[in-house]
C-alpha positions in Angstrom: 78.1 -130.0 -40.7 79.0 -126.5 -39.7 82.1 -125.8 -37.6 81.9 -123.6 -34.6 84.5 -120.8 -34.4 84.7 -119.2 -31.0 84.6 -115.4 -30.7 87.9 -115.5 -28.9 89.7 -117.3 -31.7 88.3 -115.0 -34.3 89.4 -111.9 -32.4 92.9 -113.4 -31.8 93.6 -113.7 -35.5 92.8 -110.0 -36.0 94.9 -108.6 -33.2 98.5 -107.6 -33.7 101.1 -106.0 -31.3 102.7 -102.7 -32.3 105.6 -100.9 -30.6 104.9 -97.3 -29.6 107.8 -96.2 -31.9 105.8 -97.5 -34.9 102.8 -95.2 -34.1 103.0 -92.0 -36.1 99.4 -90.8 -36.3 97.5 -91.2 -38.5 99.8 -94.1 -39.5 101.1 -97.2 -37.8 103.6 -99.4 -39.6 104.0 -103.0 -38.6 107.4 -104.7 -39.0 109.1 -107.9 -38.1 107.1 -110.9 -36.9 103.9 -109.0 -36.5 104.0 -107.9 -40.2 104.9 -111.5 -41.2 102.0 -112.9 -39.2 99.5 -110.3 -40.6 100.5 -110.7 -44.2 101.5 -114.4 -44.5 99.8 -116.3 -41.7 96.6 -114.4 -41.3 96.6 -113.5 -45.0 95.2 -110.0 -44.4 94.9 -107.8 -47.5 94.8 -104.0 -47.8 91.3 -102.8 -46.6 90.8 -105.7 -44.1 90.1 -104.5 -40.6 92.4 -105.5 -37.8 93.1 -104.4 -34.3 96.5 -103.2 -33.2 97.5 -102.9 -29.6 100.5 -101.5 -27.7 102.2 -102.4 -24.5 99.9 -100.1 -22.5 96.9 -102.0 -23.7 95.6 -99.2 -26.0 93.9 -100.6 -29.1 93.6 -99.1 -32.6 91.3 -100.2 -35.3 93.1 -100.2 -38.6 92.3 -101.1 -42.2 
């Protein structure tokens, strides 16, 4: 039996908060709890696509 995964849950696991100070185009460096969540909890690897967002609500697609 297949399990249903809602779109909302799927998107939530790929969205991470970034402080504006961490944005130095074309790079954004995650640190602290967001870095831990991305690498250890969500188990994202280099090349995986994720969405980053700042306090203004602006989103960035990263890989």
